[in-house]
N, C-alpha and C positions, 0 to 999 in steps of 0.2 A: 849429541848432547843429551843429558838426562832429561832436561826440561823441554826438549823439542817434541812436538806432537806428531804422531804418525798420520799420514794422509788417510782420508776417509776412503773406505773400500768402494763406495758408490762412485766417488770421483775418479778413482783409478779405473774402474770398469767403464765409465763413460769415456775417458780419454783413450782407452784401448779400443773401444768401439769406434771412436772417431778415426783412429789409425787404420782399422779394418776397412771402413767405408772409403777412406782415402785411396787405399791400394785397390779396392774393387773398382772404383770409378776410373782408375788409371790402368786397369787390366793387369796389374801386378799381383796375380793370384797366388804366387808362392809366398810373397810377403804378407798378403792378406791371411793366408793359412797359418803362417807363423804367429801373427798377432792373435788370430782366432784361438789357437791353442793356448797362448798366454792368458787370454781372457777366460777361457774355460777352466784352466788350472787355477787362476786367481779366485774366481767366484763361480762355481758351477750353477749356483742358484740364481744368478743374474738372469734377467728376463730374456736377453738375446744371446746368451752364451752358446747354448746348443744350436740355436738357429743359425748364427753366423758361422759356426764351425761346419755345420752340414751344408750351408750355402756355398762356402768356399770349396768344399770337396765336390759339390755338384758342378761348379764353374770349371773345376779342373778335370771334369769328366769321370770322376770316381763316384758313380752312382751307388755302388754297394756301401761304401763308407757313409755317404750322405744318408742312405736309408737306415743304416745302423744307428747313427748319431741322432737323427730326428725322429726315430720311431716312438720314443716315449711320449713326448708332447704332441707329435704329429698325428699319431694314431688316435689319441684321445681328442684331438682338435682343440686343445687348450691354448695353443699359441698359433696365431695366424701364420707367421713366417715359417715355423717348423711344419705346420700342416701343409703348406704349399710346397715346400721343398720335399717333404715326405711323399706327396702325391706325384711330383715330377720324377722322383727316383723310382717309384712303383711303376710309372708308365714306361720308363726306360728298361726296367728289369722285368717287365711283363707280369708284375704282381698287381693286376688290375683290381682285384677284390679288396686288397688292403688299402690301396689308394682311394677307392670309392668310399670305403668305411671311414677313413680319416677325414675326408672332405665332408661327408654327411654328418659326422659327429661335430664338426666345427661350423656347420652351416648356420646355426643361430647367431654366430659372431660375424662371419664374413658376409652374410646376406644383408646385414644392417650397415655395413661399411659404406661410406660415401665414395663416389667415384674419384679416382685420382686424375681424371682427365682435366688438364689445365692447371695442375698443381706442381708439375715439374718445371721449375724455373731456373734462372741462373743462380738463385740463392737458396732454394729449397729442393729437397728430394723426398720422395715417399718411400719409406723402408719396406712396407708390406704391400702386396698386390691388393687390388680392390675387388668388388663383387663380380665385375665383368670378367676379370682374369680368372677368378675361381670358377665361375660358371663355365667358361670355355674349357678349362682344364678338366672339370668334371665331365663335360660332354665328350672330350677325347677319351677319357677312361671308359665311359659307358659305351662308346662306339667300339673301342678295342675289346670290351667285354661282350660285345654282340647284343647290346640292349639298345636297339635303334630308337625306340619310343622315348626313353629317358634322355638319350643323347640329343635327339632333336629338341626336346624341351630345354635342355641346358644351353644349346647353341642359340636358340631363339631368345632366351633370357639374356645371354651375353650381348647379343646384337641390340636388344631393347635398352640395355644399360649404356652401351657404348657403340655407336654406329661405326666407329673406326676399327672394330674387331673383325678384321678381314679374314682371319683364319676361321672364325665361326661361320662366316658367309660361305666361303668355299667348301667347308666341310658339309654344310647342308646340301649344297648342290652335288657334291661328290656322293652323297647318300641318296640322291634322287629326289630331294625335297625342293619344291618350288617356293620361291619367296618373291613377294612384291618389291621389286627393287626401288621404285620411287618412295615407298613407305619407309624403307630402311635408311636411305641416304637423303635425308632432308634436314634443313637447318631449322632451329627454333630459337626463340628468345632465351630460354633457359640454357641451352647449349652454348649460345654466343656469350652469355654472361659468365658461364662457367669457364670457358676458355679465355675470356678477357682477363680473369684474375691472374692467369699465368703469364700475361704479357704486360709490358710497360708501354702505356699508350703514347706518352709524349715523345720519347725517342723514336718510336716507330713512325709517328706522324711527321716528326721533323725530318726523318730520313727520307720519307716519301716526298715531302715538299722541297727538301734541300737539294742542291746540285751535287753534293758529295756522293761518291760511290762507296764510301766506307759503311759497313753495317752499323746499326745503332748500338750504342753501349747501354747496358742496363741502367735504369733510373736509380740513382743513389738514394738512400734513405735520407729523410729530413734530419738535419743536424739538431742535436739536442745540446743541453748544457754540459754533457759529459765529454770527456776527452776521447777522441777516436783512437782505435787500436793502432799501435805502432808496430813497425817491423821488428821481429826479434833480432837480438844481437847475433853476430856470426859465431856459431859454435866452434868453428875451426880457427878463429883468430886468437890473439893473446888474451889472457885472462883479464876480465874486467873491461875489455874493449867493447864499444857499442857503436852501432851504425847511426844512432840518432845524433842530430845536431842540436845546438842550443836553442834553435828556433822552434816555437810551438804554434800550432795552427789556431786560427779563429780567435775567439775572444780571450782565451787564456793567454795567447801570445801577447796581446796588448796589455793585459794586466801585469804579466811578469816583466815585460819591457819597461813599463812605467815604474814598477816597483824598484827595478835595478837603477833606472835613471834618477829616481827621486833620492835614492841612497847616495848617488854620485853627485847630486846637486845640479843635474842637467834637466831642463824642461823636456817633457815627453810630447808636447804638442808640436805639430808640424807648422811651418810658416804658412800663414794664410788660411788655416783651418782652426775652427774652435775646438775646444777640448772635448766637448760631448761628441763631436763627429769622429774624433780620433779614437775614442773609446769603442766605437762600434765597428771600426774597420780592422782588417787583418793586415798589419804591416810587418815586414820582416824584422826580426829582432837581431841584435848583434850576435855574431857567432863566435866571438873570441872568449866568452865567459861561460862557465858551467855554474849554474845557480846553486845546486845542492849536490854534494858528492859525499857518498858514504865512506865509512872507514876502509872498506875493502876495495875502494876504487870504483864501485859501481855507481852509475848516475841514478840519483833518486828522483822520483816523479815530483814535479812542482806541485805546490799545494793548490787546492781548488780556490776559486775566487771567493773572497769573504762576502758576507751579506752586505747589502747596501746600508750605509750608515744613515742615521737620522740627521736632519738638518741641524739640530742642536749640537750633535757630536762634531759635525763638520765645522760649525762655527767655533766650537771650543778648540779644535785642533788649529784652526786658522789663527785664533787669538793667541795661542801658546807659541806659535812659530813666527808669524809674520806681523801681527798687530803691534803698533808702537805703544809705549806706556800710556795709561789712561790719563786724560787731562784733569779729571776730577770726578767726584761722586755725583751721580745724577739720579734723581727720582722721577718716576713717571708711572703712567698706567701700564697695564699688561699689554695693551694694544701697541704702545710705543716700543716696549721691550721686544716684541715680536718683529716689529719693523727694523729695529737695530740689528737683531740676529740675522734677518734676511739680508740686510745691507752688507753685513760682514761676509756672508756667504757669497753674495754676488761680487763683492770686492775681490775675493780670492780668485773667482773665475775670471774677472776682468784683468787681474794681474797676470795670469798665465796666458791670456790671449791678446795682450796689448801690442798693437802694431801701428798705431796712428801717429800723427805728427805731434811735435812737442807743444804747439800752441793749443791744440785741443786738449791734451792731457793736463796742461796747466790750468785750463779753465774749468775742467770737470775733475773732481777728486772725490774719493770715497770717504766714509767716516774714519777709516784708518789712515787717511792721508795719501793713499796711492792714486796715481792717475788712472782714469777710466777709459777703456777702449771704446771708440765710437764705432757704430755699425756701418758696414759697407752698404752703399746705395744700391748696388746691383743685386746682392743676395740678401736683402733686408727682409726679415719676417715681421709682418705688422703685429703690433701689440693687440691685446684683447680689446682695449678701449677703441683702437682704430678699427677693429673688425666690427665692433658693436655699432659704431657711427656709420651711417650710410653716406659716405663722402667719397669723392674720387681718390685714387691712390696717390696722386701727386700732391693733392691738398692735404691728405692725412700725413704724408711724410713731412711736408713743410711745417705743419702744425706741431708734429712731435719734435721737430728739431729746434723750432724757434719759440713757440708759445708754450712749451712744456713748463718752464719755471713759473709763469704766471698762473697756468692752470693748477699746478700743484700748490701754489701759495693759497689759491682759493680753497683747495681741498685739505689744507694743513689743519690738523686737529688743534684745539686750544692748548696753549702751553700752561703747564702747571706753574703755580706761583712759587713753587720751590725750585723750579728749574731756572737756570741762568739764561737770559736772552742771548740769541745768537748761537744757541747750542746746536746739536746735530740734527735738528728738525729739518732745516733746509737741505743739509747734506743728504738726508734720506731721500728726499724727492729727487735729487740729482742722480743718486745711485740708481733708483728705479727707472728714471728716464733713460739711462744709458744701459740698462740690462737687456740682454737678448731673450731671456726666458720669461714667460709670463709667470707671475707668482702662483704657487699651488694653493695658498690660502687667500681669502679675501681680506687684505690688510687695509682696504680703503685707499689704495694708491691708484688704481685704474678707475678714475672717476670721469664721468661725462660732464660736458659744460653745463648741462641742465640739472646736474645733481646738486642737492642741497649741501651747504657747507657743514652743518652740524653732523652729529654722529648718526643721524637717521639714515639707515641703509635701505635704499629702494631696490626692488628687483630689477636685474639688468634687462635691458631691451634686447631681445634676441631676434635677429633677422630671420625671416622665413626661409627655411631650407629649400634649396632648389629640388625639383623632382629627381629622384635617383635615375642614373642612366640605365638603359636596359642591360640586364645581366648577361654577360657573354655565355655562350653555350659551354657547358663544362667539358673538360677533356675526357671524362669518363664516357659520356655519350658518344663522343667522336670515336673513341677506341672501340666501343661496342659496335658502332656502325662499321668500322673498318674490319672488325672480326666477322660480322655478318656477311660483308661482301667477300671476304676471304673464304668463309665457309661455303658460300654459294659457288665460288669457283671450284673449290675442292670437291664438293658434292656433285657438281655437274660432271667433273672428270670421273669420279668414282661411279656415277650412274652409268656412264658409257662403258667403262671397263667391266663393271658388274653385269651389265646387260650382255656384253660379249661373252663373259664367262658363263652366264646362265644359259644363253642360247647354245653355246658349244657343249655344255653339259647335257643339254637336251638334244644334242646332235642336229640342231637347226643351223647347219654350217654356213650356208650362204648369208643368212641374217647375222650370224656371229661375225663373219668377215666384215660385213658392212658396219657393224657396231665398232669393231676395233679400228677400222679405217676412219671413223669419225673423230677420233681423238687427235689432238695436235701432233704435228710431225715429230716434235721432240720426244713425245711419249711413244710414238710408233717405233722409234729406233731404240727402244729400251729392250733388254734381253727378255723380260717376261712377256711383253706384247708380241715380239717376234716369235717366241716359242709357241705362244697360243695360236698365232696365225699359221705357223708351220703345221701344228697339230690339226688345225681345222681343215687345211688343205689335204692333209694326209687322210683324214676321215672321209673326205669326198673322193679319194683315190686320184686326186690331182697331184701326182708325185712330182711333176716338173715344177709346179708352182711352190709346192712345199720345199723343194730343194733350194729355191731362191731365198726363201725366208731363213732357212737354216744356215745357208752360206753367209748371209748377212749377220746372223747371230754369232757365227764363229769369228767373224771379223771384229765385232764389237766386244764380245766376251769370249775370248779364246780359252779361258780356263773353266768355263761353265760345263758342268757334267750333267745337270738335270736335262731331261728330254733328249739326250744324245742317242739313247737307244731307239727312239722313233726316227731320228735322222739316219741312223744306220739301216733301219728297215726301208726307209725311202730309197736310199742308194741301192739296197738289195733289189727292190722292185724295178729300179731303172737299169739294173745290170751294170752298174759302174763299179767294176771290181777294183780299179786302181784307186779311185777316191775313197772307197770303203776301207781298203787296206791301210791307206795313209791315215784316215781318221782313227781306226782301231789302234794302230801302233802309237800314234801320237797320244791318245788317251791312256794307254797302258804305260807308256814311258813317264807320263806326268803323275798319274795317280794309280798306283798298282792295285790298291784295295778298293777300287770303285766298281760296284756291280754294273753300272752303265758301260764302263770300259770293257768289261768281259762280255757283255751282250754285243757290243760292236764287233769285238774280235770273233765271237761266235758267228755272227752274220757274215763276216768276211770268209770264214772257213766254209760256211754253208753255200755261199755263192761259188766257191771253188769246188763244190761237190765233195768236200771232206766232212761227212756228217759226224764221224766219230770225234774228230777234233772240235767240231762245233758243239757237240754234246758236252764235252769236258768243260768248255768255256761257259756254257749256260749253267751247268751244275755248280761251277765255281761262283757264279753270280748269285745263285740261290743260297749258297753257303754264307756269303757275305751279307745278304739281306734275305732272311727267310720270308719276309712279307712282300717280296718283289714279284708281283703276279705276272708281269709280262715276261720275266725270265722263265717261269714255269711254262708259259704258253709257247715260247720259242723252243723250249726243250721238247714239248709235245710234238711240235711240227717236225723236228728232226727224227723223232721216233716213228712218225708216220712215214717219212721218206725211207727209213730203214725197215718199214713194214712191221714194226714192233708195236702193235695196236694196244696191247694191254698196258705197256709202259706209257704209251701216249695218253691213254685214258687216265692213268694215275697222275701224270703231270698236269693235265687239264683240270682235274679235280682239286689238286693243290692250288692252282691259280684261282679257282672259284672260292676256295676257303680263304685265300688271302684278300680277295676283293670280289664281293658278290655281284657287282655291276661290271665285271670284266667280260664283256660280250665276246671277246676273241676266244676265250676258253669254251664258251658254249658253241661257238662256230667250229672249234676244233673237234669237240665231241661229235657234233653232227657230221663232220667230215669223216671221222672214223667209222661211224655207223653207216654212212653212205658207201664207203668202200667195202664194208662187210656185207652190204646188201640189205641191211635193215633200214628200209626207207621210211618207215613210220617213225622210228626213234630219231632218225636223222632229221626228218621234217619237224618234229617237236622241238628239238634243240635249236634248229635254225630259227624257228618262230620265237623261242625264248630269247635268243640273241637279238632278233628283230624288235622285240618289245623294248629292249634297252636302247637300241639304236635303230629307230624305224626308218631312217633315211639312208641306210648303208646299201649302196647299189650291189655290192658283192653278195651280201646276205640274201637280198631279194632274188638275185639271179640264182643263187644256190637252191632256194625253194622252188624256183621254176625248173631247175635241172632235175630235182628229185621227182617232180610231177612229170617231167618229160620222160624220164626213165620208166615211169609207171604207165607210159603211153597215154598220158592225160595232156595232150598237146593243147587242147582248147583252154584248159585251166592254167597251163604253164605260160601261154602267150601274154596274159596281162602282167605277170611278174617281170617278164623280159622287157615289156614296153615301159613299165614303171622304172625299171633299172636304167634303161637308156635315157629316160627323162632326167633322172637324178645325176647320171654320169654320162653326158653325151659324148665325151671324148675318151671314154674307156673302151679300148678295142675288144677286150674279152667279153664284156657284156653285150656289145653290139654283135659280136660273132655268134653268140648263143642265140640271140634273137633271129638272126639271119638263118641259122640252121633250123630253128623251129618253124619259120615261115616256109622254108623249102619242104620240110616234112609235111606241112599242112597244105602244100600245093599252091601257096600264094606267091607265084613266081615274080610278079611285078614288084611287090613289096620287098621280096627277098633281094631282087636285083638292086633296088634303091639302097637298101642297107649295105649291100656288099660294095657298091660304088663309093659310098661314104667311108666304109671301112678301108677300102683300098687307099684312100687319101690319108687316113689316120695311121695306118700301119702297112706301108708298101712292102716291108720286108718280112711279113708274116706269110709263111708257106700255106697255112690253112686257108687264108683269104683267097689266094689264087687257085687253090684246089677246089674250093666251093664255087668260084667263078667258072672254072672249067666244067664242073658238074652241071651248073645252071645253063651254060652254053650248050652242053650236050643234050639237056632236056629240051632246049629251044631249037635243036637241030642246027646249031651254028658250029659246024665241025671245025672250021678254020680258027675261030676264036677259042674253042675248047682246047685244041692242040697247043695254041700259044700259051694259054693259062696253065696247062699241065706242065709245059716245058719250064715256065718260070718257077712253078712250085718245086719241080725236080731240082733246079739249080739252087734254090734256097734251102732245101732240106733233102740232102742226098740219102739220108737214112730211110726216108719213106719212098725210095725209088721203086720198090716192089709194087706198092699200091698204085703209084702214079702210072707205072708201065702197064699194069692191068687195066687201068682206066683208059689209057690211050688205045690199047688193043681192042677194047670193047666199044670203040666209037661207032663201028659199023653195025653193031647190034642194037636192038631197041631196048632201052633201059626203062622198064616200067616200075621198078622198085623205089625210084627216087635216089637222091644222092647218098653215097656211102660216107659216113662220118666216123669210121673206125679210127682214122688217123688223129682225130681230135679228142679222143677219149683220154 
């Protein structure tokens, strides 16, 4: 139509934004992208057009398009949402400098933003991240940009603003920074009140106290005078059909029902209930009538309730409809006119609520001639005069029912000489005596017995108010207390988990295991905790214990890929070829493009001594994830097995570039230099790895081995002793210590270590060979022959050395045991 106005552009943009958020919240990203494009095409200058379009592309995994769309306002930092999406895209695309610049440009805005913690409720959502999220993202960018100092500052700021920022905490410890865990995870009054705003206290408290197992529903907003939102009509139904019925909720329902009934001539009050009580209750309205219907067949909203009419208007309406013809013209004072108006108003109310017997109605009549309803004795509300008089309730009731005419005759004002005797003066007193409502104006009708008859109005005698009862404790304080208790429980749990993670990051493995085992059993059986326990046991070289935790992890979370490369290495050390092959093929079949799966497959080929196939698998893992440091380290190990030392050094250096705290790469470089005979460089790299992981028994043992090869047995022995204390059940470490003791001539101590080692690893040929050498030195020929024979049966490849040792039993061996087989 020509006269029809076009919708406002801002309104269209807001509605499109609502549709986008709806689909984003329901993970319908394709639909969200569709409406984001519509919004951007409708109004590119709208504040959220570019942001929502870039955000939907980022959710769909299209970081390049998200970078392109949000670059304008994101790089300048002029829009918080676009700035955050732009920085996320830069982090994924490795354009760290651009992301840092965008966040730094917008820092003046997002650093002043309030925290969003506690603002995500059932009714509200926060469209933009808060300062803690921005600080954490900036820290990740600085860390990737290799600016450790600024990254640490950003992560600390994120934790200071939001103690639930777990990623910031773990990033600090991954960078080697120590944090006081109790100072981070602690509850405060401000935090409790912040979180309390996002919760509805009363339903939660009722759910805790009640026997029901259903979760609490959100507390509905208080009802106002406006109509609540109704369900929209069915868009797929017939034209003009509506799902609404003719009944309307709350006070509007009562008004429309009475309006319809008054037009039909039916009283709206229910039996036994006064009219004023019916007005305030929500009663079902008849469903067979539609009140207002438009021309097109659509149901029209009912009108709002009209404003309250004045008492004079109600009296006029009552006179025009119900009052009988006037008996005659009366003159009086303004005071008597007000009394007559009030009488007519109460007469109308009495007519609608009359349910008493005929004898009573005949005795009491209003000025209009209608019978007056008497009050019920059970639900009687005392009049103001009865409340002012300090008399018992029974006496007051009796007085109001029997002595009221006499009392009102005393209080009757003088009759004008122009008025006819026997006029409506007495009737006014009867009307008021039968009225349920106290008069809103002082008309001289509620008069005490001691009150004077003339017009002199004395101040009413007010009874002393009783002391107010103690105010109940508000629900808000109860909710804050509940939030504080919940925060204490959560922070106690977080302290234990954070302490375990901090201790494991510092490689204090035994203490870390104790911290993880202190959490409740239900949390111990979660994938994250099981993976941390498995890693901690792996770092201690307790491969059997680590396998138990990883097995449990595979049962609980069979689709988990994270940390599975460590599990495959554990199986490699345990020489469990079947289990390792099954794990590798299961992971490859489920997720073909997972770097962890290719690492597991490479370990399986390495255990089968097919180093070329293992190298292909590890290279594939690094292609899938160029920042996967452990895959580079495994690749370097395979190059060492193939004696390709230059390629091994290159792979180890790639691992260090990916993660500077990856001590395995330093160990690998030291191993290469040890094989090349450069013991000084080997020792320096072993020590660099030991600085990162000071409690690693293998690293300490390697430093002792380098000193041992340099004929520094006295300096090497403390390293071997410390390594056996750290890993008492590690056979390799104890074997090297026993060999060092034999070379130093400490035969008794060497025999003790070898007997322990015999129980730990009875199938190791080296153990029995060293026992034979020790028996030969002690001139125990019979025991020496027995141990040499056992070693020969366990390792036929070393038959030449063992046979030479047996043949030399008759000769005196002054050079000490030969350990060439153990090299």
